[in-house]
N, C-alpha and C positions, 0 to 999 in steps of 0.2 A: 200983030201983037201976041198972040201965044205962041205961035214957030220962034218969033224973038227971042222972049221967056226961055222957048224951050231951048236954045240955037245958045244961050248964054250958059242956063246951066250944065248943056253936055261939054260946053268950054269949059268951067270951073272946075269939073270933075274933071277933065282931061289936067290943067292943071296940078290938082292936088293927088292926081296920078301920079305926073310927072315928078313932083317933091317925093312923094314915097319911095317912087323908084330911087329916083335921089340920094335921100337919105337909110338909103336901103342898103349901097353902095360901102364896102368898107371903108374906112380914112385913109386906110395903111395898105402896103401891098407889099407882103412879103417879099425875101427874097428869094424864094422859089419863083413867087411871079414875074419877078424879075428876071430871072433868067430865063423863062418858056418866054422873054416877048424881046430880050436882048441878046441872051447870049449864047444860044444854043445854036451856032455854029461854030465857035469856042469848043464842041466838043466834036465835031466831026471827026470819025477817021479813031480816034479814042475807045476804048475799054474803060467801060468807064462800073465802079464802084458808090454803092450807098449806104451811110451809116443814118441810119433812120429807123423810125417809129411811126405808131400814124398820127402822131402830130404833122408828120410831113405832108400836109395836104394843101391843095391849092385849086381855089372855086367849088370845095365836095370832094376833089381823087385825087387819090394817093399819088406822090410823084414820083413813084417808080411807075404806076400803071399811063401816065401822062407822058412820062420819059420815052417809055416802050412806043406809046401809041404816033411818037414824033422821032421814030428810026433812031434813037438813041441806043446804042451797042450797052446796053447792062451786063455784065458778068458777072459781078460778087454783090451780095450782099453782107451786111455785119447786123450782128444784133445788141443795143446796148440793156441797162438791167431795164425789164418787164418786156420785152423779146421784142422782134422786128413789127409784129402785129400787135404788140402790147399785151396780152392776154396772160401774164408773167405775174405772181404777184413782187411786192418786193422782199428785197433781198435773196429773193431762190434762182436758184443754179440755172443758168439755160444752156442746152447741149445745141452744138452744128446739127445741122437738116437741110431740110428740102423746101423751100417757101412753095406751098401746094397748088397757089396762083399760080405762077408763074417756070415754075422747075426749077428754077434758078437756087444754087448753094446760099446757104445763110452760114455764117460763122459768127461763133460767138462772140460777144465781149465783156458777158458777164460767166465768164465760167471759169474751165482751167486753164484762161488765159482772158487774161484783160486789156490785150495789147496785140495786134496784130501782129503775123507770124511775116515770115518773108513768105511764105508756100500759101499760107492766105489770099498773098499781094500780088501772085506770080503774073494772074493774070487782068491788072488793073494799070491803066494808064494816067487816072485823075481821080481822086476819090469829091464823090459828094455829102456833104454833111450838114442835115436839116433835121432839125431837131429841138421843139420848142421845150425853153427850158424856164424856171422858177426866178431865177435870178437870186440864188441860195448858194453860197456852197458847200453845202454839204450836201443837196441834189446833185448826185453823180453823172448826168451826164461833161458837167466840167470837165470830171476827173476822165471821162472817157475821150472826152475832143483832144485831151495833150497827150494821151496814149497815143494814139489817131495822127496827132502831127507826129509825134516821137517816131512812129512807127514809119510812115511814109515818108521823113525825112533823110533816113537808113537809106532807100527804097530807092530817093531820087524822084517821090512823088507827090504833085502839089494836092492839098486837103484845100478843097472851095466852101468855105462854108455858105450857107445861105441863110443869110440873117434872118430874125425875127424878136419879137417885142420883148425885153424885159416888162413882165408884168405887172411889176412894183414899181415901174420907172426908174427915177435916179436917186430911187431910197438907198441911204447905206447906214448900215445900222448892226450891235453886235458888236462882240469881240473878236480880236484879231489871232489867227489859226498861231498857237507853240507850235516850233519845230519837232517837239517832242512828241506832239498828240496828232500828228502827221497821218493821213490813212487816204482810204480809197472815199471817203464820206469827206472828208478835207485833206486837199492833198498841195494847194497853195497856200501861200501867205496874204490872205485875204481877208476880210470881214465876215460873217455870217450871213449879212447881204453885201452887194456888192456894187446895186446900180447901174452893170455893165450889161450889153448885148452879148452873147458867146461869139460875134465875131468880134466885137471890141478885144473881148477876154482872151480872144485866143490871140490876138497881135500882143497883147501883156502877156503871154505864156511867151510867145517869142521871143519879145523882146529885151524881157527881164530874164533869162536864159533859166526859165523855169522848168522846160523842156530841156532831153535830152536831144543833141542832134540839129540843137535850134538855128546855129550857121548855117547847114545844110537843106532845115523846112525850108517850103515854097509856100504861103497862104495867101488866101486870095477871097475877101471877103462879098458875097455880091449884096449888094447897100440895098435894103429893106427905099422905098420912098415913102413919104409921109408921116414918116413915126419921127418923135422928138424928143426929150428925156423929162415930161411933165408927162407923159401922159399913164397913165394907168391902160390895163387893158380894156375896164370898159368904151376909154376914148377912141379907141382903136379902128371898132367896128366889127371887129372880126370875130368869129365861132368860134368858141371857150372850143378845145376839144382838150380832151384830159389827159399829161404828160405824164400821166400813171394813174392806175385804178382806181386809187384814194384819194384823189384830187379830181372830184367831177366835175365842179364849177371853180369857177375864178374865185370864188370867196373861199373855199377851203384851201385851193392853193397861198392865198393872201396870209391870212392865219397861220395857215400853216410853219409863218417863215417864224413865228415865235413860238406856236405849240407844242412844235416839232421836240423842242427840248422834253416833254413827256416822256417822248423816247429813251430819254437816259435817266426815269425813274423807272418804280415801282409800280406805278401809278397807269390805270388805261389813258391815252391819247386818242381812244373813240377807234380806233379801227374796229371793224368788227360790229355797225354800225351804219348808219345811212348818211351819216353828216363824223366822220371821221378828221381828226382836229379839229371840230365844231362841240364834240361833247367831251368831260373830260372831268375822271373823277376814279373811286376807288369802293370797295366795299364797306370800307370805317373809316371814308372822309363823313366829317361832320361839319358842315357850313353852316354857320349863326347867318342872322340879318348882317350882322354889323360885319363879315368878310364882305357882303354882296354888295351893301352901301359904301362901301369902303371903293371899291374897285367900279362901282357907277360914279362915282366922285372924280374918279382918274379921269377916266375916259367917255370922251363922243364919239358920236358915230359907230357904237355898236352897244346891242342892248344883250345882257349876260343875269340866269338866271339860274335859278337852282332847278336840278332838271335828274332824272333814276335814270338808268340804258342799263342793260344788260347785251352786253358783246356776243355776238353771234359765228358760227364761222359761214364765211363769204368764200366758196373758191372764187380764185383768181383774184381776190383783192386783202383776205385775211384767215388763211388756214388756221390757225392756230395763237388767236388776240389774247390778250391777257381777261385775264378772270370770265373764260368764256363761259356763259350759262350762268352765273352770276349778277345777282342785283347790283350795279356802282353807282353812286350818291357822287352828286359833284355841281358841275353846271351844263350851263347849254348856253352857245354863241351864235348872235346874229347879227351881221353887219350891215347899217342903213347906211354908212358912208365913210369909203375906204380914206377917202382923203385927209378926216379928220384925225386917224391916229397910228398910231407906228405898230404893227403887226411886233413887231421885235421886245417891243417895251410891254405889251400888253403879253404875251407868253410870258417874259421873266414876273411879269407882274403876279399871273394866276399862277405860276408857280412857286414865290414865294406864299400867296395867300394860301392853296392848296397841301402845300406842305406843313404850315401850321395849322389846316384844317384836320392832319391826316396823322398823326404823330408814328404810327408804322411804316410810312413811305421813307423812302429813300434813294439816292440815286445810287445808277450802276456803273458798271465799267465802259459803258457806248456815253455817258453826259460828256467826258473830254473829248472824244471824238466830235461832237455835235456844236459845244459850247467853242470850243475851242484851248480851253484852259483849264485850269486842275480843280476836281471838285473840291476841297478846300478853300480854294482862291474865291470859287462862285460862292459857297455857299456864305462867307464873309463878306461881298461883295451884296450880295441880297439882304442883309444885316443893314446895312448900314448904305445903301443904293450907293454907295462909289460907282457901280459898275456905268451912273449916266457920266461919269466924267470921263472913265475908260470908252465908252465910245464917243464921245466925242474927239477925243483927242484922237483915236483911231480915224476915225473919219475925216477929221483934216488932214494928216497925213495921205491914208492914201489917194485923196482926194486932189493931191499935185501928184503925190504917185503914177495914177493910172491917166494924169491930164492928155497925157502927150497922141495916148493912146484911141481916147474917143473918137469918134465917127462922128455921133450925132450932136446937135445942136441940143 
């Protein structure tokens, strides 16, 4: 009987172990994984350029290393904002150079030129674009993708987008970009948060003729397996690799979709702390109990507390943060359920509340590039909450426009 009991115990442990192993496997296979499994033969005999950063990983290995190990002829590397290895701070110029691990040339797409030149593409037959996005108009990787498609189209070079999830799922929110405010942090006429993958957005850029040489462009999307539009990042089972230094975890990236607006103010958005975009305030902010109570009534799925913090210089993350070394007073944000609230609405309501509590605070010239609209119009809509009707109309119209370009259910 003891032997049978022991055998049953061992079997039960094996079953549990099997379940745990199954649960540890990602629900989603990213485009890079699908490429490795099914499409490597299509690269045989081709000179391959890579537009990537540290998020271009499959099963813990960077795609550059994996492709070299598979004898793919990688000839050229291209670095977006934050660099090919991801060690450059936001907005910092990136210089051309050599990748220390492989000796391959690295051309900057966030320096003197933000578009590949013909000389940079001289030794390239196909470009692979593999970068994790956050689903926001103002996150510069979509502008880099558009520039790559334009330049490659002029040289008759196909671009393959190795698709990755939109961490915010199908969320569409925020203002549409007005033409006069277009910039590298808002290049295309899309809402602040667009609910598309970069592969889908690439198709839309070409189909809507938003990029030069659209008629000559060849874009191939290597689709994910297992992803659908209802998924936010935690549903994918994938490890979070920071797409930029100040978005160390998914929750930072999710709230960033709204609290990024504080970059368009004289208040601190939390850069220079361990929780950028989850800490907001300024030295003269004076939040009351009623301010916090109002915010808590408006939002579930998130805890909002009064908190003081002191920004400091952090190499590679925040070299000169606002109010460096000064005690700031404001809020701390903690997410308990990302499905329960809209982060763009949260950021906008926080903006309204903290402006009320910070009489000396103001917008700066960066705000229209982030919001997409004039500062005067933004201030007016904050006063009467009319932005919500604007967002609903924008979302309805954009859903119709983007429908033909969607890949995933």
